[in-house]
C-alpha positions as CSV (number, residue, x, y, z in Angstrom):
1,X,0.0,0.0,0.0
2,X,2.8,2.4,0.9
3,X,4.5,1.9,-2.5
4,X,1.1,2.7,-4.2
5,X,0.7,5.9,-2.2
6,X,4.3,6.9,-2.8
7,X,3.9,6.1,-6.5
8,X,0.8,8.2,-6.8
9,X,2.3,11.1,-4.8
10,X,5.5,11.4,-6.8
11,X,4.0,11.1,-10.3
12,X,3.5,14.9,-10.5
13,X,7.0,15.4,-9.1
14,X,8.4,13.0,-11.6
15,X,6.7,14.7,-14.5
16,X,8.1,18.0,-13.2
17,X,11.5,16.5,-12.9
18,X,11.3,15.2,-16.5
19,X,10.9,18.7,-17.9
20,X,13.8,20.2,-15.9
21,X,17.1,20.2,-17.7
22,X,19.1,17.1,-16.7
23,X,21.9,19.0,-15.0
24,X,19.4,20.6,-12.6
25,X,17.4,17.4,-12.0
26,X,20.3,15.3,-10.7
27,X,20.7,15.4,-6.9
28,X,24.1,16.5,-5.7
29,X,25.7,15.6,-2.4
30,X,29.0,16.7,-0.8
31,X,31.3,14.1,0.6
32,X,34.5,15.3,2.3
33,X,34.0,18.7,0.6
34,X,33.9,17.1,-2.9
35,X,30.6,17.6,-4.8
36,X,29.3,14.2,-6.2
37,X,26.2,13.2,-8.1
38,X,23.9,11.1,-6.0
39,X,22.9,7.9,-7.7
40,X,19.4,7.7,-9.3
41,X,17.5,4.9,-11.0
42,X,17.3,6.7,-14.3
43,X,19.8,4.5,-16.1
44,X,18.4,1.3,-14.6
45,X,14.8,2.3,-15.5
46,X,15.8,3.0,-19.1
47,X,17.5,-0.4,-19.5
48,X,14.5,-2.1,-17.9
49,X,12.2,-0.3,-20.4
50,X,14.4,-1.4,-23.3
51,X,14.1,-5.0,-22.1
52,X,10.4,-4.7,-21.8
53,X,10.1,-3.3,-25.3
54,X,12.1,-6.2,-26.6
55,X,9.3,-8.3,-25.2
56,X,7.3,-7.2,-28.3
57,X,9.8,-8.9,-30.6
58,X,9.8,-12.0,-28.4
59,X,6.0,-12.1,-28.6
60,X,6.1,-11.8,-32.4
61,X,8.7,-14.5,-32.7
62,X,6.6,-16.8,-30.5
63,X,3.4,-15.9,-32.4
64,X,4.9,-17.4,-35.5
65,X,6.9,-20.2,-34.0
66,X,4.1,-21.4,-31.6
67,X,6.7,-21.6,-28.8
68,X,5.2,-21.2,-25.3
69,X,5.7,-18.0,-23.3
70,X,7.3,-19.9,-20.4
71,X,10.8,-21.3,-21.0
72,X,11.9,-22.7,-17.6
73,X,15.2,-24.0,-18.9
74,X,16.3,-20.7,-20.3
75,X,15.0,-18.8,-17.3
76,X,17.0,-21.0,-14.9
77,X,20.1,-20.5,-17.1
78,X,19.7,-16.7,-16.8
79,X,19.1,-16.8,-13.1
80,X,22.2,-19.0,-12.5
81,X,24.3,-16.8,-14.7
82,X,23.3,-13.6,-13.0
83,X,23.8,-15.1,-9.5
84,X,27.4,-16.0,-10.5
85,X,27.9,-12.6,-12.0
86,X,26.6,-10.9,-8.8
87,X,29.2,-12.8,-6.7
88,X,32.0,-11.7,-9.0
89,X,30.7,-8.1,-9.0
90,X,30.3,-8.0,-5.2
91,X,26.5,-7.5,-5.0
92,X,24.0,-9.8,-3.3
93,X,23.2,-12.8,-5.6
94,X,19.8,-13.3,-4.0
95,X,18.5,-9.8,-4.7
96,X,20.2,-9.8,-8.1
97,X,18.4,-13.1,-9.0
98,X,15.1,-11.6,-7.7
99,X,15.6,-8.5,-9.8
100,X,16.1,-10.6,-12.9
101,X,13.2,-12.9,-12.1
102,X,11.1,-9.7,-12.1
103,X,12.5,-8.8,-15.5
104,X,11.5,-12.2,-16.9
105,X,8.0,-11.9,-15.4
106,X,7.7,-8.4,-16.9
107,X,8.6,-9.8,-20.4
108,X,5.9,-12.5,-19.9
109,X,3.3,-9.8,-19.1
110,X,4.1,-8.2,-22.5
111,X,4.2,-11.5,-24.3
112,X,0.9,-12.8,-22.9
113,X,-0.8,-9.5,-23.4
114,X,0.2,-9.2,-27.1
115,X,-0.4,-12.8,-27.9
116,X,-3.9,-12.5,-26.4
117,X,-4.5,-9.3,-28.3
118,X,-3.4,-10.8,-31.6
119,X,-5.5,-13.9,-31.1
120,X,-8.5,-11.7,-30.6
121,X,-7.5,-9.3,-33.5
122,X,-5.7,-11.3,-36.1
123,X,-5.7,-8.4,-38.5
124,X,-3.4,-6.5,-36.0
125,X,-1.0,-9.4,-35.6
126,X,2.6,-9.0,-36.9
127,X,3.3,-10.2,-40.4
128,X,6.8,-11.5,-39.7
129,X,8.5,-13.1,-36.7
130,X,12.0,-12.1,-35.7
131,X,14.7,-14.7,-35.0
132,X,14.5,-15.6,-31.3
133,X,18.3,-16.3,-31.2
134,X,19.0,-12.7,-32.4
135,X,16.6,-11.3,-29.8
136,X,18.3,-13.4,-27.1
137,X,21.7,-11.8,-28.1
138,X,20.1,-8.4,-27.5
139,X,18.7,-9.6,-24.2
140,X,22.2,-10.9,-23.1
141,X,23.7,-7.5,-23.9
142,X,21.1,-5.8,-21.8
143,X,21.7,-8.3,-19.0
144,X,25.3,-7.2,-18.9
145,X,24.3,-3.6,-18.8
146,X,21.7,-4.2,-16.1
147,X,24.2,-5.9,-13.9
148,X,26.6,-2.9,-14.3
149,X,23.7,-0.6,-13.3
150,X,22.8,-2.8,-10.3
151,X,26.4,-2.4,-9.1
152,X,26.2,1.4,-9.5
153,X,22.9,1.7,-7.6
154,X,23.5,-1.0,-5.0
155,X,23.5,1.4,-2.0
156,X,20.4,3.1,-3.3
157,X,18.6,-0.2,-3.5
158,X,19.2,-0.6,0.2
159,X,17.9,2.9,1.1
160,X,14.3,2.0,2.1
161,X,11.9,4.9,1.4
162,X,14.5,6.8,-0.6
163,X,14.7,3.8,-2.9
164,X,11.0,3.6,-3.4
165,X,10.7,7.3,-4.2
166,X,13.7,7.4,-6.5
167,X,12.3,4.3,-8.4
168,X,8.9,5.8,-8.7
169,X,10.3,9.1,-10.1
170,X,12.6,7.3,-12.6
171,X,9.9,4.9,-13.8
172,X,7.4,7.7,-14.3
173,X,9.9,9.7,-16.4
174,X,10.9,6.6,-18.3
175,X,7.2,5.6,-19.0
176,X,6.5,9.1,-20.2
177,X,9.7,9.2,-22.4
178,X,8.8,6.0,-24.1
179,X,5.1,6.7,-24.3
180,X,4.4,3.3,-22.7
181,X,0.8,2.1,-23.1
182,X,-1.1,0.3,-20.3
183,X,0.4,-3.1,-21.0
184,X,4.0,-1.9,-21.0
185,X,3.4,0.2,-17.9
186,X,2.1,-2.9,-16.2
187,X,5.2,-4.7,-17.3
188,X,7.3,-1.8,-15.9
189,X,5.6,-2.1,-12.5
190,X,6.2,-5.9,-12.6
191,X,9.9,-5.4,-13.5
192,X,10.3,-3.0,-10.6
193,X,8.9,-5.3,-7.8
194,X,12.4,-6.5,-6.7
195,X,14.4,-3.3,-7.2
196,X,14.1,-1.9,-3.7
């Protein structure tokens, strides 16, 4: 409930932040007399949105191939790989795996939504299906980028209410920037469940 209240309360703030020039919108802190930029979730939220949007291509590929949305073997491989990467990078493997589990579930939200829509409206269905192996290469690249961002925002992820507020602001700005529709906004919410 608290996250819902926070999310609602900061949407107006997030939209205001998104129209402020970037240099003015980034919080600045002083550590030992040195001015440093406080971490935000802007980069992470952008990468999450990119991953969600790739879900459209995954859905199109599965529409033509008839492959199921769920792929437990691939999912387990991803989670094992990100756990191992987290250990090497010095971040918590459990929270990292939970974050990527949320990304997988978000992709499934998009896939199921689009497949259901195309089944009900065949005339709106895609006319070609991209190669799933090519899509997976793009997803693997994003996984590497997401891991780097998780390292960068690791302290912010542990910051309680500050984490929730920062995430809500970044997600609102990202959703507005990409003009996400209801389905993709739902996926963004799903993808964010294990960030803080």
